[in-house]
Backbone as a ProteinNet text record, in pm:
[ID]
protein_1_A
[PRIMARY]
MTNPFTNRVSSLSGPARDIAPVTPSDTADLPDAAIGLYVEAGGTVVLTTVRGQMRTVDVADFTILPVGVLRVHATGTTAAGIHAMVLA
[TERTIARY]
10923.7	10888.2	11011.4	10992.5	11102.4	11109.2	11229.7	11251.5	11290.3	11202.4	11232.5	11343.7	11386.9	11491.7	11631.4	11641.8	11770	11875.1	11844.5	11942.3	11914.6	11830.3	11793	11889.1	11928.3	12012.2	11920.8	11959.6	11880.8	11875.3	11760.6	11740.4	11673.5	11712.5	11648	11502.4	11463.7	11324.7	11238.7	11299.8	11225	11213.6	11155.1	11106	11219	11189.5	11286.7	11306.9	11423.3	11451.4	11406	11391.1	11348.9	11289.7	11222.3	11165.8	11203.7	11254.8	11306.5	11248.1	11210.6	11158.4	11265.2	11220.2	11309.8	11289.6	11399.9	11398.2	11458.2	11374.8	11427.6	11542.2	11643.3	11761.4	11816.7	11857.9	11920.4	12069.5	12125.9	12270.7	12313.4	12225.9	12265.5	12188.8	12265	12203.4	12139.5	12054.4	11997.6	12110.7	12096.3	12201.4	12230.7	12126.5	12139	12054.1	12104.3	12024.4	11894.4	11786.1	11654.7	11621.9	11552.9	11504.7	11367.1	11311.9	11183	11144.4	11040.2	10987.4	10841.3	10797.9	10656.5	10618.3	10511.6	10469.2	10328.6	10314.2	10183.8	10091.2	10142.9	10060.8	10112.8	10029.4	10069.7	10113.8	10178.6	10230.9	10343.6	10436.9	10552.1	10671.7	10744.6	10869.1	10979.7	11082.3	11200	11310.2	11368	11463.3	11579.5	11686.6	11799.8	11802.1	11800.3	11798.9	11938.8	11946.3	12076.6	12163.4	12104.9	12181.7	12228.8	12196.1	12241.6	12154.5	12035.7	11944.4	11846.2	11826.7	11728.8	11593.5	11493.8	11359.1	11255.1	11147.5	11034.9	10911	10843.9	10723.5	10612.8	10491.1	10373.9	10312.3	10284.4	10231	10105.5	10022	9899.9	9930.4	9833	9846.1	9872.8	9955.5	9984.4	10044.1	10137.4	10203.4	10331.7	10355.1	10484.4	10550.8	10669.8	10744.4	10863.6	10854.7	10957.6	11076.9	11159.2	11277.9	11392.3	11514.4	11630.7	11657.2	11670.7	11682.5	11803.9	11882.6	11995	11959.3	11873.9	11841.2	11698.5	11630	11501.9	11529.4	11509.4	11541.1	11432.5	11475.4	11381.3	11313.2	11391.9	11337	11248.2	11123.9	11027.9	10947.5	10990.9	10916.1	10805.3	10682	10565.8	10498	10528.5	10471.7	10526.3	10452.5	10493.5	10480	10542.2	10539.2	10612.7	10731.4	10811.3	10899.4	10900.2	10981.1	11063.6	11189.9	11277.7	11270.7	11251.8	11257.4	11401.4	11465.2	11608	11638.3	11753.7	11799.5	11898.4	11963.2	12067.3	12010.9
9944.8	10069.4	10124.6	10174.4	10236.7	10384.4	10438.8	10579.1	10650.6	10735.4	10802.1	10906	10938.8	11038.5	10977.4	10845.3	10777.9	10823.7	10825.5	10861.6	10997.3	11075.5	11205.2	11313.8	11400.1	11514.2	11624.9	11685.8	11795.8	11912.1	11976.9	12086.9	12203.3	12324.1	12441.9	12453.7	12383.5	12388.1	12291.1	12220.8	12138.1	11994.6	11915.7	11952.7	11956.8	12017	12017.9	11874.8	11847.2	11714.2	11701.4	11815.7	11812.3	11947.2	11950	12072.8	12075.9	12190.5	12200.3	12322.9	12308.6	12425.2	12533.8	12658.3	12773.7	12843.8	12871.1	12957.4	13090.3	13193.8	13322.6	13370.6	13431.2	13480	13602.1	13700.3	13818.1	13798.9	13689.1	13670	13543.1	13445.8	13317.1	13288.5	13246.2	13200.8	13064.2	13025.2	12891	12789.8	12667.5	12566.2	12538.6	12540.9	12523.3	12630.7	12690.6	12788.1	12722.3	12793.5	12740.7	12780.7	12691.8	12726.8	12791.9	12795.4	12858.7	12842.2	12913.6	12902.5	12863.5	12787.3	12757.1	12819.6	12899.9	12970.9	12926.2	12870	12820.8	12933.4	13025.8	13135.3	13266.7	13333.9	13454.5	13567.6	13664.5	13781.7	13838.2	13901.3	13959.7	13866.3	13850.7	13773.7	13867.9	13880.6	13958.5	13857.9	13866.5	13764.4	13825.5	13747.8	13782.2	13681.4	13732.1	13646	13590.7	13493.1	13437.4	13540.2	13649.6	13758.7	13858.8	13831.4	13918.8	14039.3	14040.4	14152.7	14123.9	14220.2	14205.9	14251.6	14167.8	14196	14174.3	14249.5	14234.5	14207.4	14096.1	14060	14020.5	14055	14012.5	13893.9	13788.2	13666.3	13621.9	13548.3	13492.5	13356.2	13300.6	13165	13068.3	12968	12858.9	12908.7	13001.8	13059.1	12984.3	12962.8	12916.8	13038.1	13071.1	13186.2	13133.3	13135.5	13072.8	13164.6	13183.3	13267	13202.6	13212.3	13160.1	13242.3	13175.6	13245.2	13194.2	13289.1	13256	13269.9	13369.2	13396.7	13448.3	13405.8	13464.4	13539.4	13669.2	13755	13748.9	13755.3	13756.7	13892.8	13998.1	14132.6	14163	14190.1	14223.7	14107.1	13984.6	13867.7	13835.9	13839.7	13806.5	13677.8	13631.6	13505.7	13390.9	13281.5	13166.5	13038.3	12933.4	12805.5	12813.4	12874	12892.3	12769.5	12719	12601.2	12632.7	12589.4	12607.1	12483.7	12504.8	12395.4	12389.4	12273.9	12262.4	12146.2	12156.8	12052.5	11958.4	12002.6	11922.5	11797.1
2016.4	1952.5	1881.6	1760.9	1688.6	1724.4	1718.7	1749	1620.1	1564.6	1438.4	1449.7	1572.2	1591.7	1597.8	1599.4	1617.2	1516.9	1391.1	1288.4	1225.2	1287.8	1233	1280.5	1189.7	1223.3	1275.5	1388.1	1443.3	1345.2	1339.4	1246.7	1317.9	1283.7	1341.9	1299.8	1194.1	1150.8	1230.7	1327.3	1421.1	1378.7	1459.8	1592.1	1694.5	1809.5	1918.9	1967.3	2023.2	2077.3	2221.5	2290.3	2430.3	2466.3	2580.2	2634.1	2780.8	2826.4	2962.9	3031.4	3158.5	3231.3	3243.1	3237.9	3245.9	3379.2	3447.7	3564.9	3519.7	3508.2	3463.1	3552.4	3490	3561.5	3490.3	3567.3	3508.8	3484.3	3534.4	3524.8	3451.9	3437.6	3379.9	3250.6	3148.8	3024	3045.5	2952.7	2954	2935.9	2989.4	2970.9	2823	2740.6	2595.7	2529.6	2422.5	2348.3	2303.7	2319.4	2281.4	2138.1	2066	1932.4	1941	2061.6	2086	2231.3	2270.6	2406.4	2399.4	2499.7	2519.3	2652.3	2653.5	2773.8	2810.6	2931.5	2976.5	3022.5	3104.5	3157.4	3101.5	3026.1	2956.4	3046.4	2985	3052.9	2969.5	3035.8	2967.7	2979.1	2869.3	2868.9	2823.5	2907.7	2872.7	2842.1	2723	2680.2	2605	2595.5	2509.8	2396.1	2272.7	2155.2	2128.7	2040.7	2003	1930.9	1886.7	1824.7	1928.7	2057.1	2164.8	2191.4	2134.4	2153.3	2267.2	2356	2463.3	2409.7	2426	2374.9	2483.9	2477.4	2568.7	2484.3	2511	2436.6	2533	2496.8	2572.1	2500.1	2576	2516.4	2590.1	2521.5	2579.7	2641.6	2711.8	2763.8	2647.8	2673.8	2580.3	2448	2458.5	2341.4	2308.9	2179.7	2130.8	2067.8	2117.8	2069.9	1989.6	1855.7	1771.8	1746.3	1849.7	1836.5	1914.4	1862.3	1932.5	2058	2172.7	2301	2378.9	2430.6	2517.9	2665.7	2698.2	2838.2	2849.9	2954.7	2994.3	3123.3	3120.4	3234.5	3341.6	3467.1	3579.5	3590	3576.9	3588.7	3469.4	3496	3391.4	3338.8	3363.4	3316.3	3415	3365.3	3448.4	3403.5	3282.3	3233.2	3318.4	3322.2	3403.8	3323.1	3376.4	3306.5	3175.2	3176.5	3054.6	3035.5	2914.1	2879.9	2755.4	2754.7	2639.7	2550.7	2422.1	2325	2275	2295.2	2267.2	2171.7	2106.2	2015.4	2081.5	2190.1	2256.2	2317.9
[MASK]
++++++++++++++++++++++++++++++++++++++++++++++++++++++++++++++++++++++++++++++++++++++++

């Protein structure tokens, strides 16, 4: 099988190279900045953007949130099954 990503340069316009489960934390950033989040079970997501702004958004089940994210906060986050889309 050929891998179309072998010689491709990562781009913010996608696609992500991997998706990683997120454990919300009030003190720790994500291991790698996310280019977006995928949320399986809707609710509230409290996050810090790559611009350093704290935001609170309500999302439905199976939502893709296309925003650069450094941290998903535990306090106030009720959504579950959150995954970070990453380029690393």
